[in-house]
DSSP file (Angstrom, degrees, kcal/mol; ACC not computed):
  #  RESIDUE AA STRUCTURE BP1 BP2  ACC     N-H-->O    O-->H-N    N-H-->O    O-->H-N    TCO  KAPPA ALPHA  PHI   PSI    X-CA   Y-CA   Z-CA
    1    1 A M              0   0    0      0, 0.0     2,-0.1     0, 0.0     0, 0.0   0.000 360.0 360.0 360.0 128.6   56.0    5.5   -8.0
    2    2 A N     >  -     0   0    0      1,-0.1     4,-2.2     4,-0.0     5,-0.2  -0.306 360.0 -96.9 -84.8 174.9   57.7    7.8   -5.4
    3    3 A A  H  > S+     0   0    0      1,-0.2     4,-1.2     2,-0.2    -1,-0.1   0.863 122.6  52.4 -62.2 -38.6   58.6    6.8   -1.8
    4    4 A A  H  4 S+     0   0    0      1,-0.2     4,-0.5     2,-0.2     3,-0.3   0.912 111.4  46.6 -65.4 -41.6   55.4    8.3   -0.3
    5    5 A Q  H >> S+     0   0    0      1,-0.2     3,-1.3     2,-0.2     4,-0.6   0.879 105.5  60.3 -66.8 -37.1   53.2    6.3   -2.7
    6    6 A A  H >< S+     0   0    0     -4,-2.2     3,-0.5     1,-0.3    -1,-0.2   0.829 102.8  52.6 -61.0 -32.0   55.1    3.1   -2.1
    7    7 A R  T 3< S+     0   0    0     -4,-1.2    -1,-0.3    -3,-0.3    -2,-0.2   0.632 111.5  46.1 -78.6 -13.1   54.2    3.3    1.6
    8    8 A T  T <4 S+     0   0    0     -3,-1.3     2,-0.5    -4,-0.5    -1,-0.2   0.329  98.9  74.5-113.8   7.3   50.5    3.7    0.8
    9    9 A V    <<  -     0   0    0     -4,-0.6     2,-0.4    -3,-0.5    -1,-0.0  -0.985  59.2-172.8-121.1 128.0   50.0    1.0   -1.8
   10   10 A Y        -     0   0    0     -2,-0.5     2,-0.4     2,-0.0    -3,-0.0  -0.970   1.0-173.3-123.7 133.1   50.0   -2.7   -0.7
   11   11 A Q        +     0   0    0     -2,-0.4    16,-0.5     2,-0.0     2,-0.3  -0.980   6.4 172.7-129.1 139.6   49.9   -5.6   -3.1
   12   12 A V  E     -A   26   0A   0     -2,-0.4     2,-0.4    14,-0.1    14,-0.2  -0.936  18.8-145.9-134.4 160.1   49.6   -9.3   -2.4
   13   13 A R  E     -A   25   0A   0     12,-2.1    12,-3.6    -2,-0.3     2,-0.4  -0.999  12.9-165.2-128.0 131.9   49.1  -12.3   -4.7
   14   14 A A  E     -A   24   0A   0     -2,-0.4     2,-0.4    10,-0.2    10,-0.2  -0.931   4.9-172.8-118.2 142.0   47.1  -15.3   -3.7
   15   15 A K  E     +A   23   0A   0      8,-2.7     8,-2.4    -2,-0.4     2,-0.3  -0.992  10.1 160.3-135.4 140.9   47.1  -18.7   -5.4
   16   16 A A  E     -A   22   0A   0     -2,-0.4     6,-0.2     6,-0.2    -2,-0.0  -0.984  19.8-155.0-152.0 157.5   45.0  -21.8   -5.0
   17   17 A S    >   -     0   0    0      4,-0.6     3,-2.5    -2,-0.3    -2,-0.0  -0.948  46.5 -77.7-129.8 155.5   44.1  -24.9   -6.9
   18   18 A P  T 3  S-     0   0    0      0, 0.0    18,-0.1     0, 0.0    -2,-0.0  -0.268 114.7  -8.3 -55.2 131.7   40.9  -27.0   -6.5
   19   19 A D  T 3  S+     0   0    0      1,-0.2    17,-0.1    16,-0.1    -3,-0.0   0.649 119.7 105.4  55.9  17.1   41.2  -29.2   -3.4
   20   20 A G  S <  S-     0   0    0     -3,-2.5    15,-0.3     1,-0.2    -1,-0.2  -0.578  79.3 -70.7-117.3-178.6   44.8  -28.1   -3.0
   21   21 A P        -     0   0    0      0, 0.0    -4,-0.6     0, 0.0     2,-0.3  -0.320  42.2-150.9 -70.6 155.2   46.7  -25.8   -0.8
   22   22 A A  E     -AB  16  33A   0     11,-1.0    11,-2.0    -6,-0.2     2,-0.3  -0.884  13.8-177.0-122.1 157.3   46.4  -22.1   -1.1
   23   23 A R  E     -AB  15  32A   0     -8,-2.4    -8,-2.7    -2,-0.3     2,-0.4  -0.994  18.6-143.8-152.5 156.0   48.9  -19.4   -0.3
   24   24 A I  E     -AB  14  31A   0      7,-2.4     7,-3.2    -2,-0.3     2,-0.6  -0.977  11.4-152.1-120.1 134.3   49.3  -15.7   -0.2
   25   25 A E  E     +AB  13  30A   0    -12,-3.6   -12,-2.1    -2,-0.4     2,-0.4  -0.943  28.8 158.7-107.7 121.2   52.5  -13.9   -1.2
   26   26 A A  E >   -AB  12  29A   0      3,-2.5     3,-2.2    -2,-0.6   -14,-0.1  -0.990  62.3  -8.9-146.7 131.6   53.0  -10.6    0.6
   27   27 A A  T 3  S-     0   0    0    -16,-0.5     3,-0.1    -2,-0.4    -1,-0.1   0.844 128.4 -53.3  51.8  39.5   56.1   -8.5    1.3
   28   28 A G  T 3  S+     0   0    0      1,-0.3     2,-0.3     0, 0.0    -1,-0.3   0.569 118.0 108.7  76.8   8.3   58.4  -11.3    0.1
   29   29 A Q  E <   -B   26   0A   0     -3,-2.2    -3,-2.5     2,-0.0     2,-0.5  -0.855  61.9-136.9-116.6 152.5   56.8  -13.9    2.4
   30   30 A T  E     -B   25   0A   0     -2,-0.3    -5,-0.2    -5,-0.2    -7,-0.0  -0.943  16.4-168.0-109.5 127.8   54.6  -16.9    1.6
   31   31 A I  E     -B   24   0A   0     -7,-3.2    -7,-2.4    -2,-0.5     2,-0.2  -0.956  15.5-140.3-116.6 113.6   51.6  -17.4    4.0
   32   32 A P  E     -B   23   0A   0      0, 0.0     2,-0.3     0, 0.0    -9,-0.3  -0.537  29.3-177.0 -71.8 139.4   49.8  -20.7    3.7
   33   33 A V  E     -B   22   0A   0    -11,-2.0   -11,-1.0    -2,-0.2     2,-0.8  -0.924  32.4-115.0-136.5 159.6   46.0  -20.3    4.0
   34   34 A D        +     0   0    0     11,-2.6   -11,-0.0    -2,-0.3     9,-0.0  -0.861  40.3 157.5 -95.0 108.5   42.9  -22.4    4.1
   35   35 A A        +     0   0    0     -2,-0.8    -1,-0.1   -15,-0.3   -16,-0.1   0.143  34.8 121.6-114.3  16.5   40.8  -21.5    1.1
   36   36 A S        -     0   0    0      4,-0.1     2,-0.4   -17,-0.1     3,-0.1  -0.349  50.8-143.5 -79.1 162.3   38.8  -24.7    1.0
   37   37 A W  S    S+     0   0    0      1,-0.1     3,-0.1    -2,-0.1    -2,-0.1  -0.989  71.6   0.9-129.3 136.2   35.0  -24.9    1.3
   38   38 A A  S    S+     0   0    0     -2,-0.4     2,-0.3     1,-0.2    -1,-0.1   0.832 100.8 113.5  59.8  37.3   32.9  -27.4    3.0
   39   39 A K  S    S-     0   0    0     -3,-0.1    -1,-0.2     1,-0.0     3,-0.1  -0.845  77.8 -82.2-126.9 167.0   35.8  -29.5    4.3
   40   40 A S        -     0   0    0     -2,-0.3    -4,-0.1     1,-0.1    -1,-0.0  -0.381  65.7 -83.6 -63.1 148.3   37.2  -30.2    7.7
   41   41 A P        -     0   0    0      0, 0.0    -1,-0.1     0, 0.0     0, 0.0  -0.272  34.0-150.2 -56.2 139.4   39.4  -27.4    9.0
   42   42 A S        -     0   0    0      2,-0.2    -2,-0.1    -3,-0.1    -9,-0.0   0.605  36.8-113.2 -87.0 -13.3   42.9  -27.7    7.6
   43   43 A G  S    S+     0   0    0      1,-0.4     3,-0.0    -9,-0.0    -9,-0.0   0.325  84.0 113.4  91.8  -7.7   44.6  -26.1   10.6
   44   44 A L  S    S-     0   0    0      1,-0.1    -1,-0.4   -11,-0.1    -2,-0.2  -0.639  78.7 -94.3 -92.5 155.3   45.7  -23.2    8.4
   45   45 A P        -     0   0    0      0, 0.0   -11,-2.6     0, 0.0    -1,-0.1  -0.450  40.8-156.5 -68.0 140.5   44.3  -19.7    8.9
   46   46 A G     >  -     0   0    0    -13,-0.2     4,-2.3    -2,-0.1     5,-0.2  -0.385  40.8 -77.1-101.9-173.6   41.4  -18.8    6.7
   47   47 A P  H  > S+     0   0    0      0, 0.0     4,-2.3     0, 0.0     5,-0.2   0.867 129.2  52.4 -56.1 -40.0   40.1  -15.4    5.7
   48   48 A A  H  > S+     0   0    0      1,-0.2     4,-2.4     2,-0.2     5,-0.2   0.926 111.3  46.1 -65.4 -43.6   38.6  -14.5    9.0
   49   49 A E  H  > S+     0   0    0      1,-0.2     4,-2.5     2,-0.2    -1,-0.2   0.869 111.4  52.9 -66.5 -34.9   41.7  -15.3   10.9
   50   50 A L  H  X S+     0   0    0     -4,-2.3     4,-2.5     2,-0.2    -1,-0.2   0.900 109.3  48.7 -66.6 -39.2   43.8  -13.3    8.5
   51   51 A L  H  X S+     0   0    0     -4,-2.3     4,-2.0     2,-0.2    -2,-0.2   0.937 113.4  46.4 -64.7 -45.7   41.5  -10.3    8.9
   52   52 A A  H  X S+     0   0    0     -4,-2.4     4,-2.4     1,-0.2    -2,-0.2   0.874 112.2  52.7 -63.1 -36.2   41.8  -10.6   12.7
   53   53 A S  H  X S+     0   0    0     -4,-2.5     4,-2.9     2,-0.2    -2,-0.2   0.899 106.8  51.4 -65.5 -41.0   45.6  -11.1   12.3
   54   54 A A  H  X S+     0   0    0     -4,-2.5     4,-2.1     2,-0.2    -1,-0.2   0.897 110.2  49.9 -62.3 -39.4   45.8   -7.9   10.3
   55   55 A F  H  X S+     0   0    0     -4,-2.0     4,-2.1     2,-0.2    -2,-0.2   0.929 111.9  47.4 -64.0 -45.6   43.9   -6.1   13.0
   56   56 A A  H  X S+     0   0    0     -4,-2.4     4,-2.5     1,-0.2    -2,-0.2   0.914 111.7  50.4 -62.0 -43.3   46.3   -7.4   15.7
   57   57 A A  H  X S+     0   0    0     -4,-2.9     4,-2.8     1,-0.2    -1,-0.2   0.883 107.7  54.4 -63.0 -37.6   49.3   -6.5   13.6
   58   58 A C  H  X S+     0   0    0     -4,-2.1     4,-2.1    -5,-0.2    -1,-0.2   0.925 109.2  47.6 -61.0 -45.1   47.9   -3.0   13.2
   59   59 A L  H  X S+     0   0    0     -4,-2.1     4,-1.8     2,-0.2    -2,-0.2   0.939 113.8  46.8 -61.9 -46.7   47.6   -2.6   16.9
   60   60 A L  H  X S+     0   0    0     -4,-2.5     4,-2.1     1,-0.2    -2,-0.2   0.902 111.3  51.3 -63.4 -40.6   51.1   -3.9   17.5
   61   61 A K  H  X S+     0   0    0     -4,-2.8     4,-2.5     1,-0.2    -1,-0.2   0.888 111.1  48.4 -63.5 -37.7   52.6   -1.7   14.8
   62   62 A N  H  X S+     0   0    0     -4,-2.1     4,-2.4     2,-0.2    -1,-0.2   0.759 105.4  57.1 -78.2 -23.5   50.9    1.4   16.3
   63   63 A V  H  X S+     0   0    0     -4,-1.8     4,-2.1     2,-0.2    -2,-0.2   0.940 111.9  43.7 -63.4 -46.5   52.1    0.5   19.8
   64   64 A E  H  X S+     0   0    0     -4,-2.1     4,-1.4     2,-0.2    -2,-0.2   0.919 112.8  51.6 -63.9 -43.3   55.6    0.6   18.3
   65   65 A R  H  X S+     0   0    0     -4,-2.5     4,-2.3     1,-0.2     3,-0.5   0.934 111.9  46.8 -57.5 -47.2   54.8    3.8   16.4
   66   66 A S  H  X S+     0   0    0     -4,-2.4     4,-2.7     1,-0.2    -1,-0.2   0.846 104.8  60.3 -65.7 -33.5   53.5    5.5   19.6
   67   67 A S  H  <>S+     0   0    0     -4,-2.1     5,-1.0     4,-0.2    -1,-0.2   0.846 112.1  40.3 -63.5 -30.3   56.6    4.3   21.5
   68   68 A Q  H  <5S+     0   0    0     -4,-1.4    -2,-0.2    -3,-0.5    -1,-0.2   0.873 121.3  40.0 -82.3 -40.1   58.7    6.3   19.1
   69   69 A L  H  <5S+     0   0    0     -4,-2.3    -2,-0.2    -5,-0.2    -3,-0.2   0.831 128.7  24.4 -83.4 -33.2   56.5    9.4   18.7
   70   70 A L  T  <5S-     0   0    0     -4,-2.7    -3,-0.1    -5,-0.2    -1,-0.1   0.910 106.9-119.4 -75.4 -42.2   55.3   10.0   22.3
   71   71 A P  T   5 +     0   0    0      0, 0.0     2,-0.4     0, 0.0    -4,-0.2   0.812  46.1 177.3 -69.6 156.5   57.8    8.4   23.5
   72   72 A F      < -     0   0    0     -5,-1.0     2,-0.4    -8,-0.1    -2,-0.1  -0.997  18.8-142.0-133.5 124.7   56.2    5.5   25.4
   73   73 A R        +     0   0    0     -2,-0.4    32,-0.4    -5,-0.0     2,-0.3  -0.724  30.2 154.5 -92.9 133.8   58.3    2.8   27.1
   74   74 A Y        -     0   0    0     -2,-0.4    29,-0.2    29,-0.1     3,-0.1  -0.983  35.6-152.7-151.6 152.1   57.2   -0.8   27.1
   75   75 A D  S    S-     0   0    0     27,-3.5     2,-0.3     1,-0.4    28,-0.1   0.799  80.2 -11.5 -91.9 -35.4   59.0   -4.1   27.4
   76   76 A S  E     -C  102   0B   0     26,-0.8    26,-2.3     2,-0.0     2,-0.4  -0.985  56.2-150.9-160.8 160.3   56.6   -6.3   25.5
   77   77 A A  E     -C  101   0B   0     -2,-0.3     2,-0.3    24,-0.2    24,-0.2  -0.998   9.7-176.8-138.3 139.8   53.1   -6.2   23.9
   78   78 A E  E     -C  100   0B   0     22,-2.2    22,-3.1    -2,-0.4     2,-0.4  -0.968   7.7-160.9-131.7 150.4   50.6   -8.9   23.3
   79   79 A V  E     -C   99   0B   0     -2,-0.3     2,-0.4    20,-0.2    20,-0.2  -0.999   7.4-165.9-134.6 135.0   47.2   -8.7   21.6
   80   80 A D  E     -C   98   0B   0     18,-2.2    18,-2.0    -2,-0.4     2,-0.4  -0.981  15.3-172.9-113.3 133.1   44.1  -11.0   21.7
   81   81 A V  E     -C   97   0B   0     -2,-0.4     2,-0.4    16,-0.2    16,-0.2  -0.983  10.8-169.6-127.5 136.5   41.5  -10.3   19.0
   82   82 A T  E     -C   96   0B   0     14,-2.7    14,-2.6    -2,-0.4     2,-0.5  -0.993   5.6-166.8-124.1 124.0   38.1  -11.9   18.6
   83   83 A A  E     -C   95   0B   0     -2,-0.4     2,-0.4    12,-0.2    12,-0.2  -0.946   6.1-161.0-110.4 127.1   36.1  -11.3   15.4
   84   84 A R  E     -C   94   0B   0     10,-3.1     9,-3.1    -2,-0.5    10,-1.3  -0.894   9.7-173.4-110.6 137.6   32.4  -12.2   15.4
   85   85 A R  E     -C   92   0B   0     -2,-0.4     2,-0.3     7,-0.3     7,-0.2  -0.841  15.5-141.9-124.9 162.5   30.5  -12.7   12.2
   86   86 A Q  E   > -C   91   0B   0      5,-2.7     5,-1.4    -2,-0.3    -2,-0.0  -0.856  13.4-137.8-116.9 159.7   26.9  -13.3   11.2
   87   87 A D  T   5S+     0   0    0     -2,-0.3    -1,-0.1     1,-0.2     0, 0.0   0.874  79.0  71.9 -85.7 -39.3   25.7  -15.6    8.5
   88   88 A T  T   5S+     0   0    0      1,-0.4    -1,-0.2     2,-0.1     3,-0.0  -0.957 119.8   7.8-129.8 116.2   23.0  -13.6    6.8
   89   89 A P  T   5S-     0   0    0      0, 0.0    -1,-0.4     0, 0.0     2,-0.4   0.741 107.1-122.2 -69.1 153.2   24.1  -11.4    5.3
   90   90 A P  T   5 +     0   0    0      0, 0.0     2,-0.3     0, 0.0    -3,-0.2  -0.454  60.1 119.9 -67.6 120.4   27.6  -12.6    5.8
   91   91 A K  E   < -C   86   0B   0     -5,-1.4    -5,-2.7    -2,-0.4     2,-0.3  -0.970  65.6 -93.0-168.4 161.2   29.7   -9.9    7.6
   92   92 A F  E     -C   85   0B   0     -2,-0.3    -7,-0.3    -7,-0.2     3,-0.1  -0.677  33.5-179.5 -80.9 138.3   31.7   -9.2   10.7
   93   93 A T  E     +     0   0B   0     -9,-3.1    39,-2.0     1,-0.3     2,-0.4   0.755  62.2  14.2-107.7 -35.8   29.6   -7.6   13.4
   94   94 A T  E     -Cd  84 132B   0    -10,-1.3   -10,-3.1    37,-0.2     2,-0.5  -1.000  50.5-167.5-146.5 139.3   32.0   -7.0   16.3
   95   95 A I  E     -Cd  83 133B   0     37,-2.7    39,-2.4    -2,-0.4     2,-0.3  -0.996  15.2-175.8-124.3 125.2   35.7   -7.0   16.8
   96   96 A T  E     +Cd  82 134B   0    -14,-2.6   -14,-2.7    -2,-0.5     2,-0.3  -0.900   4.8 179.1-118.8 151.7   37.0   -7.0   20.4
   97   97 A Y  E     -Cd  81 135B   0     37,-1.5    39,-1.4    -2,-0.3     2,-0.4  -0.982  21.4-157.9-147.6 157.1   40.6   -6.8   21.5
   98   98 A E  E     -Cd  80 136B   0    -18,-2.0   -18,-2.2    -2,-0.3     2,-0.5  -0.967  10.5-161.6-135.2 123.5   42.8   -6.7   24.5
   99   99 A V  E     -Cd  79 137B   0     37,-2.7    39,-3.3    -2,-0.4     2,-0.5  -0.904   8.6-161.6 -99.7 128.2   46.3   -5.2   24.3
  100  100 A R  E     -Cd  78 138B   0    -22,-3.1   -22,-2.2    -2,-0.5     2,-0.4  -0.959   9.9-173.6-114.7 123.3   48.6   -6.3   27.2
  101  101 A L  E     -Cd  77 139B   0     37,-2.7    39,-2.2    -2,-0.5     2,-0.8  -0.924  24.8-145.2-118.2 138.3   51.7   -4.2   27.8
  102  102 A V  E     +Cd  76 140B   0    -26,-2.3   -27,-3.5    -2,-0.4   -26,-0.8  -0.912  54.0 131.3 -94.8 110.4   54.5   -4.7   30.2
  103  103 A T        -     0   0    0     37,-1.9   -29,-0.1    -2,-0.8    -2,-0.1  -0.989  59.7-145.5-157.2 156.7   55.3   -1.1   31.1
  104  104 A D        +     0   0    0     -2,-0.3   -30,-0.1   -31,-0.2    37,-0.1   0.184  60.1 128.9-109.4  13.5   55.9    1.2   34.0
  105  105 A E        -     0   0    0    -32,-0.4    -2,-0.1     1,-0.1     5,-0.0  -0.403  66.8-104.2 -66.2 144.7   54.2    4.2   32.2
  106  106 A P    >>  -     0   0    0      0, 0.0     4,-1.7     0, 0.0     3,-1.1  -0.282  32.7-105.1 -67.9 159.1   51.5    5.9   34.3
  107  107 A Q  H 3> S+     0   0    0      1,-0.3     4,-2.5     2,-0.2     5,-0.2   0.841 118.3  58.2 -56.6 -39.2   47.8    5.2   33.5
  108  108 A H  H 3> S+     0   0    0      1,-0.2     4,-1.6     2,-0.2    -1,-0.3   0.837 107.3  48.8 -64.1 -29.8   47.2    8.6   31.8
  109  109 A R  H <> S+     0   0    0     -3,-1.1     4,-2.5     2,-0.2    -1,-0.2   0.849 109.0  52.6 -75.3 -34.5   50.0    7.8   29.3
  110  110 A V  H  X S+     0   0    0     -4,-1.7     4,-2.5     2,-0.2    -2,-0.2   0.908 108.9  50.2 -64.7 -41.5   48.5    4.3   28.7
  111  111 A E  H  X S+     0   0    0     -4,-2.5     4,-2.4     2,-0.2    -2,-0.2   0.890 109.3  51.4 -63.4 -39.4   45.2    6.1   28.0
  112  112 A L  H  X S+     0   0    0     -4,-1.6     4,-2.2     2,-0.2    -2,-0.2   0.925 109.5  50.2 -62.0 -45.0   47.0    8.4   25.6
  113  113 A L  H  X S+     0   0    0     -4,-2.5     4,-2.3     1,-0.2    -2,-0.2   0.932 109.7  50.7 -57.8 -46.2   48.5    5.4   23.8
  114  114 A H  H  X S+     0   0    0     -4,-2.5     4,-2.1     1,-0.2    -2,-0.2   0.902 107.9  52.2 -62.6 -40.7   45.1    3.7   23.6
  115  115 A R  H  X S+     0   0    0     -4,-2.4     4,-1.9     1,-0.2    -1,-0.2   0.917 110.1  49.7 -58.7 -42.2   43.6    6.9   22.0
  116  116 A N  H  X S+     0   0    0     -4,-2.2     4,-2.7     2,-0.2    -2,-0.2   0.880 107.3  54.0 -65.5 -37.7   46.4    6.9   19.5
  117  117 A L  H  X S+     0   0    0     -4,-2.3     4,-0.7     1,-0.2    -1,-0.2   0.913 113.7  42.6 -60.9 -41.6   45.8    3.2   18.7
  118  118 A R  H  < S+     0   0    0     -4,-2.1    -1,-0.2    -5,-0.2    -2,-0.2   0.799 119.9  43.0 -74.2 -28.6   42.1    4.0   18.0
  119  119 A R  H  < S+     0   0    0     -4,-1.9    -2,-0.2    -5,-0.2    -3,-0.2   0.849 120.0  33.1 -88.0 -36.0   42.9    7.2   16.0
  120  120 A Y  H  < S+     0   0    0     -4,-2.7     2,-0.6    -5,-0.2    -2,-0.1   0.327  82.2 110.2-113.2   8.2   45.8    6.3   13.8
  121  121 A G     X  -     0   0    0     -4,-0.7     4,-3.0    -5,-0.2     5,-0.2  -0.753  48.3-160.8 -88.0 119.6   45.4    2.6   12.8
  122  122 A T  H  > S+     0   0    0     -2,-0.6     4,-2.2     2,-0.2    -1,-0.2   0.947  95.0  39.9 -62.8 -49.9   44.6    2.2    9.2
  123  123 A V  H  > S+     0   0    0      2,-0.2     4,-2.5     1,-0.2     5,-0.3   0.921 116.0  53.4 -66.4 -42.3   43.2   -1.4    9.6
  124  124 A Y  H  > S+     0   0    0      1,-0.2     4,-2.7     2,-0.2    -2,-0.2   0.953 112.2  43.2 -54.7 -53.2   41.5   -0.3   12.9
  125  125 A N  H  X S+     0   0    0     -4,-3.0     4,-1.2     1,-0.2    -1,-0.2   0.857 111.9  54.0 -66.4 -35.5   39.7    2.6   11.3
  126  126 A T  H  < S+     0   0    0     -4,-2.2     4,-0.4    -5,-0.2     3,-0.3   0.938 114.5  40.3 -63.6 -46.4   38.7    0.7    8.2
  127  127 A L  H >X S+     0   0    0     -4,-2.5     4,-1.7     1,-0.2     3,-1.4   0.877 110.4  58.2 -71.2 -36.8   37.1   -2.1   10.3
  128  128 A A  H 3< S+     0   0    0     -4,-2.7    -1,-0.2    -5,-0.3    -2,-0.2   0.752  99.6  60.9 -64.2 -22.9   35.6    0.4   12.8
  129  129 A A  T 3< S+     0   0    0     -4,-1.2    -1,-0.3    -3,-0.3    -2,-0.2   0.683 115.9  30.5 -75.7 -17.5   33.8    2.0    9.8
  130  130 A V  T <4 S+     0   0    0     -3,-1.4     2,-0.3    -4,-0.4    -2,-0.2   0.530 126.7  16.0-121.9  -9.1   31.9   -1.2    9.1
  131  131 A C  S  < S-     0   0    0     -4,-1.7     2,-0.3   -36,-0.0    -1,-0.2  -0.971  88.8 -78.4-154.7 168.7   31.5   -3.0   12.4
  132  132 A E  E     -d   94   0B   0    -39,-2.0   -37,-2.7    -2,-0.3     2,-0.5  -0.554  43.2-171.0 -73.3 130.9   31.6   -2.4   16.1
  133  133 A V  E     +d   95   0B   0     -2,-0.3     2,-0.3   -39,-0.2   -37,-0.2  -0.992  13.4 160.4-124.3 126.4   35.2   -2.3   17.4
  134  134 A Q  E     +d   96   0B   0    -39,-2.4   -37,-1.5    -2,-0.5     2,-0.3  -0.999   6.4 132.6-145.7 147.3   35.9   -2.2   21.1
  135  135 A G  E     -d   97   0B   0     -2,-0.3     2,-0.3   -39,-0.2   -37,-0.2  -0.973  31.1-127.1-172.4-174.9   38.8   -3.1   23.3
  136  136 A R  E     -d   98   0B   0    -39,-1.4   -37,-2.7    -2,-0.3     2,-0.5  -0.962  14.1-128.7-148.5 162.2   41.1   -2.2   26.1
  137  137 A V  E     -d   99   0B   0     -2,-0.3     2,-0.3   -39,-0.2   -37,-0.2  -0.980  25.6-169.6-116.2 122.2   44.7   -1.9   27.1
  138  138 A A  E     -d  100   0B   0    -39,-3.3   -37,-2.7    -2,-0.5     2,-0.3  -0.840   6.5-156.4-109.1 148.2   45.8   -3.7   30.2
  139  139 A T  E     -d  101   0B   0     -2,-0.3     2,-0.4   -39,-0.2   -37,-0.2  -0.902  12.6-168.3-126.5 154.0   49.2   -3.2   31.8
  140  140 A I  E     -d  102   0B   0    -39,-2.2   -37,-1.9    -2,-0.3     5,-0.1  -0.995  30.9-115.5-135.2 139.0   51.5   -5.1   34.1
  141  141 A S    >>  -     0   0    0     -2,-0.4     3,-1.5   -39,-0.2     4,-0.7  -0.446  22.8-122.4 -70.7 143.8   54.5   -3.6   35.8
  142  142 A P  G >4 S+     0   0    0      0, 0.0     3,-0.6     0, 0.0    -1,-0.1   0.836 114.2  58.0 -55.4 -32.0   57.9   -5.0   34.7
  143  143 A S  G 34 S+     0   0    0      1,-0.2   -39,-0.0     3,-0.0    -2,-0.0   0.727 107.3  47.3 -72.0 -20.1   58.6   -5.9   38.3
  144  144 A E  G <4 S+     0   0    0     -3,-1.5    -1,-0.2     2,-0.1    -3,-0.0   0.498  84.9 121.0 -95.2  -5.9   55.4   -8.1   38.3
  145  145 A Q    <<  -     0   0    0     -4,-0.7   -43,-0.0    -3,-0.6    -4,-0.0  -0.316  65.5-121.9 -64.5 137.2   56.1   -9.9   35.1
  146  146 A Q              0   0    0      1,-0.1    -1,-0.1    -2,-0.0    -2,-0.1  -0.543 360.0 360.0 -74.9 143.3   56.4  -13.7   35.2
  147  147 A P              0   0    0      0, 0.0    -1,-0.1     0, 0.0    -2,-0.1   0.507 360.0 360.0 -69.3 360.0   59.8  -15.1   34.0
């Protein structure tokens, strides 16, 4: 596998035992997950939270990507994601998000960043192809940031 292929192939391994803990091994890290059924919540993320987490990570990664390519200055970024599902048939119907940036960039540059987030995110585009995805980017000036 060459370097270009290595960046476009992702592998994880998941392990579980009946009534026991489950985990995912990805990129040399172990992520404990809730793979139980019909039990009280374990406090660990389940598949839905992991999918929403992947979406949030995609947005954050593309904020950083855009900061390098545009360039776009920001002090910090936070993302809130809500994934809504239906039971029959089981599927996600809507994903909403809010990206909050501490930046002094003008609004037209923030809009450019948001267009890039929607256009170049692999996880974003994959989910947008199968359910409604909508969101916004909110900004706060570094001088207004709370300590």
